[in-house]
C-alpha positions in Angstrom: -24.7 13.0 -16.2 -21.3 15.4 -15.4 -23.6 18.1 -14.5 -24.8 16.1 -11.7 -21.4 15.0 -10.8 -19.5 18.6 -10.4 -21.5 19.6 -7.1 -20.7 17.0 -5.5 -17.2 17.0 -6.6 -16.6 20.4 -5.7 -18.0 19.5 -2.5 -15.5 16.7 -1.9 -12.6 18.6 -3.2 -11.6 21.3 -0.8 -11.7 19.0 2.3 -9.6 16.4 0.2 -6.4 19.0 -0.7 -3.9 19.2 2.1 -1.0 21.6 2.2 2.0 21.1 4.0 4.6 23.0 4.6 8.1 22.2 6.4 10.3 24.0 8.2 13.3 22.2 6.5 14.0 20.6 3.5 14.6 17.3 5.9 11.3 17.1 6.8 10.2 17.2 3.3 12.3 14.4 2.5 11.0 12.4 5.6 7.0 12.8 4.8 7.8 12.1 0.9 9.6 8.8 1.8 6.8 7.9 4.1 3.9 8.7 1.9 6.2 7.0 -0.5 6.5 3.5 1.7 2.9 3.5 3.1 1.7 3.9 -1.2 4.2 1.0 -2.0 2.9 -1.2 1.1 -0.9 -0.6 0.1 -0.1 -1.6 -3.4 1.4 -5.0 -2.0 -1.4 -5.8 -0.4 -3.5 -5.4 -3.1 -1.7 -7.8 -5.5 -1.9 -9.7 -2.0 -5.0 -9.4 -2.0 -5.4 -8.2 1.1 -3.1 -11.2 3.2 0.4 -10.1 4.7 3.2 -11.7 3.2 3.2 -14.8 5.6 -0.4 -15.5 5.0 -0.1 -15.4 1.2 2.8 -18.2 1.2 1.1 -20.0 3.6 -1.9 -20.4 1.3 0.1 -20.6 -1.6 2.4 -23.8 0.1 -1.6 -25.5 1.4 -2.4 -25.0 -2.3 0.6 -26.2 -4.6 3.1 -27.8 -1.7 5.4 -29.2 -4.8 6.5 -25.4 -5.6 8.5 -25.5 -1.9 11.6 -27.3 -1.5 12.4 -28.4 2.1 15.6 -28.2 3.0 16.7 -30.1 6.6 19.5 -28.4 8.0 21.8 -30.3 10.3 23.4 -28.8 13.5 
C-alpha cells in the first residue's frame, strides 16, 4: 500500500511547496500575520460547521431561545 502512495505523493509534493522571499522583515511579519489570521478564521468556520457567526447565533436562537435574554433599551 505504501509503495502505491509514494509515487502520487512525489508527484503532488513539488507543486504544493512554495518558497517566499522577502526584502524586509516587515514583509515577512505581514505575510505570517495574514496566514495566521486566515488559518484561525478557517478553524472558526470549521467549528461553526461552515456557518458565519451570525448564522450560527440565529440557528441557536431558534433552537434554544431560553439561552438568550432580551433586554429592552429605552431612549
